[in-house]
N, C-alpha and C positions, 0 to 999 in steps of 0.2 A: 445693662440698658434703659435707656430715658423714655420715657412716653415720645418725645419729640421723634427721636429715634425709630421707634415703636411704628408713630404713623409715616416717616420717611419713605420706613420700606415697605408699608403697606399701600401706600399711593404712585410707589416709584413706577409700576406696569401700567397705569391708567395715562394716557395721553395725556398732555401739556394743557391742550383747547380744550376738552373734556373738564379737565380738573377744576380749568380757569372756570368755565361756564356755571357746573355744578359751585363753585367757591360764590361765585356775581347773585347765582340764584337764592341761596344760601342765607345771603346778607341781605339783600330783599327781602326773604320772606322775613328773616328776623327784626330788618326797621319796621316790616309793613303790622309786624305783628306789637311790638312796642310803641306805633301809634297810633295802632288799634285800640293799644292798654289805655290809651290818655283821650281818646274818644275823637282822635284826627285820621278819619278813613275816609277825606272828601275825595274825587278824582285826582285833583291837582297835586292833596297829599301824594298818594301814588306815583302819579308820573314825577316830581319829582325826589321821592325813592329810586325810580328809576333809575332816572338820571344819574344819580349819586352811587350807584352799586350796577347798573349793565356796564361799563367799562371797564369793569375789571376782567371781564373777556380777552381784555388787546394789553392787560397790565404785564405779561413778559416786552412784548413788542416796543408799546410806549409805554414806558412806565412816568415818564416826567408829565405830559398831555393827560394820561388819566387820571394823576393825581389831581390836576387841575381841574379838570370835568365834575370828579366826584367831588374834591374841595367845594365849586362851585354847587353844586346840586346839596351838599351839609349844611353851608352857611345860608342859603335859601331856605331850607329847613329851619336850621334854627332862629333865621332872623321873624320868618313867620310863625313860630313858636309849633314847629310842626313836628318836631324831630323824634321825640319818643326819649329813649333813654341814652342808648349811645351811636357813635359814629360810625359803626361794623367796617364801612366800606372803606372808610378815607384813613381809617387804623390799618386793613391789608393795602392797603395803598402806598401809605406811609413803610409800612416793612416792605415791599418790593422796592420803589425808590432806593429805601438805604440796603438791597441786596443784591441789585445788578445797574445800578446807572453808577457813572460817573462820576468825579467831582463836582465839575459843574451843576450838572443837575440836580446831584445833591442838594446843594447849597442853594440851588433855585425853588426846588421844593419846599425844603425845611421854612424857607425864606416865605414862601406863599402859605405854609401850613400855620404859623407863628400868623401872619396876618391875616387869616382867615379864623383861626381862637378867638383874635383879639374882636374881631368883627362881629362872630357870635353874641357876643358879651353886650356887645352894644345895647342900651338900652335896657338889660335887663341884669341890674345890679340884685337883685333877688337871687341870684345862680353864680355870684361870683365866690361865691363858697364851693363851688363844684370846678373852679380852676384847677386847683391842686391837682386835684381826680384826675382829670383830663388832659395835663400836662404829663402827670408819671405816665398814661396809657399810653401817648405819643412817645415818649421817650424810652419807653419800654417794648413800644413797637420797631422805635429806628434802631433801637439798641440788638433787637434781636434779629433784623435785618442786615446790621454791620456783621454780626455774630456769623450769618449764613454766610455773605460776602466773605471774611477770613478764612473760614470752611473749603470754600470751594476756591477760591486763592490759592488754599494750601495743597489741594488735591492734585489743583494745575501742574503745582512747582514739584510734588512729588510724582505724577506722571512724566512730566517733561524728565525729569531724572531719570524714571525709571526708563526711556526711549533713550535718553543717550547712552546708560546703561548698557540696554540691550546691544546699539550702534556698536560699541567699542567689545563687548563679547562677541560680536560678530565678525570685526574689523579684526579682533585677536584670533579668534579660530581659521579667518582668512588667511592668514598670516602666517598662524604655525600651519597652515595646507600648502602651500608656497615653499614652508623651508623644508617639509616633510619631501616633497616632488622634488627640488632640487636636491636634496638627501640621494632619492633616490634616481634621476639623473646621473649624478657625479658616480654614484655606486655602482649602476650598469653600467655605465657607457664607458668608465675607467676598466673594471673587469674582465668585461666582456671585449673590448678593444685589445687589451693581452693575452688573453683567451685565443681570440682567430688570430695574432700575430705567434704568437707562439705555437699554436698548433698547425700551421700550414708550415714552419719550420722543420714540426715537430720531424716526420716522415723523414724529410732529407736529414734531418740529422741520424737518424739511426743508422743510414747507411755511412755515414762520414764522419761519424762522432758521436758512437754509441754515449759515449759515460755522458757527453753534455746534454742528450737528447734526453738521458732519465731525469737530468735534473732539470728540463724545458715540461716534463709531463709530471716532476715532482711540482712544479710552480702551479701548471695548471691546475693540478689538485687544490692546492693549499689555497690557490685565487680563488677557486669556485667555491672551500670551505666557508673564507670568511667573508666571501659577497652573501652568503646564503644566512650565515649570523650575523652581518650587519642589515639586510634584509626584514631579517627577522623582527629585528629588534625594534625599524623603522614602523615594521607594520603593529610591532605591538603598540606602537605610539598610536596610532593612528586606532587601536581600538582599546585604548586607553589602558594598558595594561602597566602595572607601576614596574613590575620587575624588568620591564623592558628599558626602562632608561640607565644603562649601564654606559659607562663612560666611554664618551665621544674619542676620534682619535683626535691628536693635537700633532702641534709639532715634534713631540719626543716618535711619534708614528712617521715619521720623514725617511728615517733611514728603510725601514723596509718596502718604503715605495718608493725610493728612487731604484732600490736591489731587484725590484721586480720590473723597473722599467729596463735595467739593463739584462735582465733573462730575457727581455723581447727585442734583447738587441740594438737598444741605445747607450751610448760613453756616455753615463751621466756622472757630471761634477754635482758636488755639491760644495757650498762655500759661508760660512755665518761671521760676520762683524759683526764687534761690539759683545758686552756683557749679555747673554741671556739671562732673563729672569719668567719667574711665572707667570702666565696668562688665562685670564679668565675665560674659562671654556668655550663661549662664545666666540673669545677672539681665536682662541688657540684652533676651534675646528675649523676656521675659518681661510684663515693664511694655510690650513690643511689643504681646505678644497681648492682652494687656487693655484697650489702646487698640484693636485689632482688632476682635475681639469685640465690645467695647462699641459700635464703628461698626455692625459689622455688625446687633447688634441695635435700632441707631435705624432704621437702614435700612430693617429686615423688618418692624418691630413698634410704634415708635412715633409713627409719622405726626407727627415732632418737622418744624421750620424751622431749628432752630438748634442748634450743640452745642457746648458748651465742653470743652476739655484745656486740664488744666494741671498742671503738673509741680513738685513741691516738692522740692529737695534740703536736705535736714540733715546734719548732721555724723554721724548713725552711720545714715541710711536715706531712701529715697525714695518720698515718696507721688503717687501717679497718679492724678488723679481726671478721669471722662470724666463730662458731664452736658447734659443734654437740655429742650428746653421740650416736648416730645409731651406721651402719654396717661397714663405716671406707669405703674407698676408692673404694671398688669392689662395694659398691653400692650406691657411690656417685658421679659419676661422671658428671651429666647432661644428660641426651636425650641419654642414653641410649653408644653413639658414641663418646660423650667430646664435643659435640658443645655449650654446656651450657658456659664450663669452657674456650674452645677455645673463644668464644663470650667474655668472660670477660678479657683472654689477649688479644684483641686485643682493647678494648677500653680505658683496663689501658694503655697498651704500647702508645697510639695515644696520649695523656698526659704527656709522658713523666715517668710514672711510672712502678712499678714493680708488680708479680700477683706470687705468693707461694701456693700452695695448695699440700695436701697430709693427712695424718693420722695426728691425734688428740696429745695430749701431750700423753706420757704412751702408744700409737700406740691407744688409744680408740678414736672412732668417726672421723670427719673428717673436716678438718679445713680450710676455706682460709682466707688469708694476702695479702691484698693489700696493698703499701705502695706509695702514689698519694702529689707527690711535691708542694710545695705550692706558689715557686716561680723558674726561672732560665729555665728549661728543660720546664715546664708546660709552663711557656710562651710562650716559644719559639714553642712546640708542637702546642699547641693552634691558634699560628698565621696563622699555616701552614695548619691546616686543613680545608677544602670545603672552602676558598676564590678563588672567580674566578679570574681568570688571567688577564689581563691584555688583551683587544678586542677592535679591531676597528682601533686605530689611526696607527699602525703601518701597517697596509695593506693598509689604505687610501696614505699613504708617500710611499709606494711600487707603488702605483698606479700611482702617483703624476711623480716618479722617472723615470718611464716607460714613463707618457707623456710628 
């Protein structure tokens, strides 16, 4: 830790205006003592020293006017041969100008200082030997101020980077919460709808078809257990449990999904065109959830008897279509207020896809058509979802820059 770092730490708690007033007073005392050592303590000398030092109180607010006033007082003292040893206030003003002023102000301040130093040596050829020392002092003060400005700029850059990282982490957390909320909606809405339909049919089937009633109650139990498992997995993600990241459902789970819908009384036909190929987990889960939510809406709202599920594999995209022969849009919008379809739009959009909903062919029933890209936009969308932003190094670097 350097002496400059120690000094900054010890003065950090002092209000800036108090620090500047103390600095101005210190410069006044030093220059007055220096003038006294040369038997120059007349009232005019003390007044000029005040002009050369007291403006430092406002050095942070008006650095260019301060260096101009301090320079005027210093040059006047020098021309009257009453300066003493060193222009302490002018060195401080030069440091401040270099540390906090813009390029034009710095240029004007440097030009004024050069002119002032030149004027100070007019008629004092015997003091020209001091010119290199004075020049080095001003160069050192300016260099120190430049270093301070660079350090402040670096801290500001790091703090801005930290702010962006914090916003990215917050956005990633919000996206993860939205994803978990959609998962819980899809799981609960689908499972509870199937259980409700089957539970209503169970008592009737017990009397008319006991064997089928037994299968219905087995399906209720199986659906309940699967729902509990998926909910535990989702809630485990909220608690950050690594063991909760079990494989999510995908297109391989469609057969079981369709079978549960059949047990609820729907005639479900599944058709697949093209060559199936492996999907990234996010795309597979999205396709599955689209079918699941569509079936949920059919069971809850459409009063349909038949459902057609079709997967269309193309070279660059996957089409997922779910169509029914029910009441049409007025009865199939999901959740009454459209939250189910809104959730599908969000889920499909998150992987770079598109979702269309509306009446089926000929205005009969309702259809949901999702188009999921198999490359390009899907990769870009997936790479930006849920990724935690960088954390730590930039903040630590900013702390080091301050210290």
